[in-house]
Structures are given as structure tokens and as C-alpha cells.
C-alpha positions in Angstrom: 15.5 -14.8 -30.4 12.8 -17.2 -31.6 11.5 -17.8 -35.0 8.6 -20.0 -35.7 8.0 -21.1 -39.3 4.5 -22.3 -40.0 4.6 -21.7 -43.7 3.7 -18.1 -43.1 5.6 -15.2 -42.6 8.6 -15.5 -40.1 7.3 -14.4 -36.5 10.1 -13.2 -34.4 9.8 -12.4 -30.7 12.2 -10.8 -27.8 12.6 -11.5 -24.4 12.7 -7.6 -23.8 9.3 -7.4 -25.9 7.6 -9.3 -23.3 6.5 -7.3 -20.2 9.0 -7.6 -17.0 7.0 -7.7 -13.6 8.3 -5.2 -11.5 8.4 -6.3 -7.9 6.4 -4.8 -5.2 8.2 -2.7 -2.2 7.4 -3.4 1.0 6.6 -0.3 3.0 9.5 -0.8 4.9 11.9 -0.7 1.7 10.0 2.5 0.3 10.6 4.3 3.9 14.5 3.3 3.4 14.2 4.9 -0.3 12.5 7.8 0.3 14.7 8.7 3.4 17.9 7.8 1.2 16.5 10.5 -1.5 15.9 12.9 1.4 19.5 12.7 2.4 20.3 13.7 -1.5 18.2 16.6 -1.4 19.8 18.9 0.4 17.4 22.0 0.1 14.6 20.2 1.3 14.4 21.0 5.0 10.7 21.3 6.5 9.6 24.9 7.6 7.4 25.7 10.5 3.6 26.7 9.7 4.2 30.4 10.1 7.6 30.0 8.0 5.7 28.7 5.2 2.9 31.2 5.2 5.8 33.9 5.4 7.3 32.6 2.6 4.4 31.6 0.4 3.0 35.3 0.8 6.3 36.8 -0.2 7.0 34.3 -3.5 3.4 35.3 -4.9 5.2 37.4 -7.3 7.1 34.5 -8.5 4.0 33.2 -9.8 3.5 35.7 -12.5 5.8 34.8 -15.7 5.8 38.3 -17.1 7.0 39.7 -13.8 9.9 37.4 -13.9 10.8 37.7 -17.3 11.2 41.8 -16.7 12.9 41.3 -13.7 15.9 38.9 -15.6 15.9 41.6 -18.0 16.1 44.3 -15.3 19.1 42.4 -13.4 20.6 41.8 -16.8 20.8 45.5 -17.9 23.0 47.1 -15.1 25.5 45.3 -12.6 24.2 47.9 -9.7 21.0 45.5 -9.8 22.6 42.6 -9.9 25.1 43.4 -7.1 22.1 44.3 -5.1 20.1 41.3 -5.6 23.7 38.9 -5.4 22.8 37.3 -8.9 23.2 38.2 -12.5 20.4 37.5 -15.1 22.0 33.9 -15.9 21.8 33.1 -12.0 17.9 34.4 -11.8 17.2 32.6 -15.3 18.4 29.3 -13.6 16.8 29.6 -10.1 13.5 30.4 -12.2 14.4 26.8 -14.2 15.0 25.1 -11.2 11.9 26.2 -9.6 9.9 25.1 -12.6 11.6 21.4 -12.7 11.3 21.0 -8.9 7.6 21.7 -9.2 7.3 18.6 -11.3 9.0 17.0 -8.4 6.5 18.2 -6.3 3.4 17.1 -8.3 4.8 13.7 -8.5 5.7 13.3 -5.2 2.0 14.7 -4.1 0.1 12.5 -6.3 2.3 9.5 -5.1 1.3 10.4 -1.2 -2.2 10.7 -2.8 -2.1 7.2 -4.1 -0.4 6.0 -0.8 -3.1 7.4 1.4 -5.8 6.5 -0.5 -4.3 2.6 -0.6 -4.2 2.8 3.1 -8.0 4.6 3.5 -9.3 1.6 1.4 -7.3 -1.0 3.9 -8.7 0.7 7.0 -11.9 0.5 5.4 -11.5 -3.3 4.5 -10.6 -3.9 8.2 -13.5 -2.1 9.1 -15.8 -4.2 7.3 -14.1 -7.2 8.3 -14.5 -6.3 12.0 -18.0 -5.5 11.5 -18.6 -8.9 9.7 -16.9 -10.9 12.6 -18.5 -9.1 15.1 -22.1 -10.0 13.9 -21.2 -13.3 13.0 -20.1 -13.6 17.0 -22.9 -12.1 17.8 -24.8 -14.9 16.4 -22.8 -17.8 17.1 -22.5 -17.0 20.8 -26.0 -17.7 21.0 -25.5 -21.4 20.5 -23.7 -23.1 23.9 -21.5 -24.8 21.3 -19.4 -21.2 20.6 -19.2 -20.5 24.3 -15.3 -19.8 24.0 -16.4 -16.9 21.7 -18.4 -15.2 24.5 -15.4 -13.3 25.9 -14.2 -12.2 22.6 -17.6 -10.8 21.7 -18.1 -9.1 25.0 -14.8 -7.4 24.7 -15.7 -6.3 21.4 -19.1 -5.1 22.8 -17.3 -3.1 25.4 -14.7 -1.6 23.0 -17.3 -0.4 20.7 -19.3 1.1 23.3 -16.3 3.0 25.0 -15.5 4.2 21.4 -19.0 5.8 20.8 -18.8 7.5 24.1 -18.7 11.4 24.1 -15.9 13.0 25.9 -17.0 14.1 29.1 -16.3 18.0 29.0 -14.7 19.2 32.4 -16.5 22.4 33.7 -15.0 25.3 33.6 -14.1 27.1 36.8 -15.1 30.7 37.0 -12.4 33.2 36.7 -12.6 35.8 39.5 -13.3 39.7 38.3 -10.6 40.9 40.4 -6.9 40.2 40.6 -5.8 36.8 42.1 -3.3 37.2 45.0 -1.4 34.1 45.9 
């Protein structure tokens, strides 16, 4: 704690009042942390696209809060219903609460992914701008004989750029005979 006295009221500053810089993580460190977190969430098993679609279609009812509240009341009314669904009203209520809490996690992860993806897109755009500028400068410099060492590099970039702009050749389809094919 530091006290500063300059014929005015005492000003007190604390080390905790100054913002602490958080070190940036490397991509490898983030991947390691994500894998560790993933191992701690046993329910997080990936579904195939078909499975996701089927589950999503069936889960649409769960988005309606009124239906869920009425369902919880229904389950709590009689043991016959709670036995049929395999859970009592408190269990259904807990599942609903868990779903809402995990939705917040899902939203945060989606925002993080969007941020990481956007930052990487900007990096790729910067790399493309650097490549374009370097190629343009290289094209200008190779006109001068004193920069002859650049010629193979510029020619290789020119070749690669023309190769990447080419459309892929379409293979002609062989006609299928109308009748059955015998070996």
C-alpha cells in the first residue's frame, strides 16, 4: 500500500487496483485445455448429421416452456406417469435446468469459435495481401538485371497462381446403356 502526501487528502493505491495483464495462450495450449475440458464433459459425444437431425426434430417440444411446465406437473401427478417416463417431477425439473445452464455454455463456445474463426480469417487475408504485394514488387524488381536471383521465385509464384486459377477439367460421363449389362 502506498500513501502519497502532497498537502492534500491521502491517496491510497493498492497493487490489486492495477489491472493485471493476462498472458496470451498459444494455439497448442488452447487445444490442450479444450481437450482437457472435453474429457470432463462425458455427455459431450458427437452425433452424426442424421442423428442430430432426428434428435433436433424430436426435441422441438422442449423449447416450449409452457409444455415443459405442464409436463412436469403431469409427471408429478401420479407414479404411473413418473414410472412410465423413468423420472419423477424433480428429475424432469433438474433436466430442464441442466439444459438451460448448458445452453449458456453452448452460446459462449459458439461465440468463442466465431471469434477464433474471424481472427484466423483476418490472418489469412493479411497473408494474401502480403503475398500479393510481394509478388507485385517482385514483378517490378525482376525487370532489373541486378535482381536476377528473384526470377525463379517470381516465375514459380506465377506458375502456381495460374495453376490455382484453372478450372478443374470435367471428366466426360460415359453413356449408360439402356439394357442390362452382362459381364
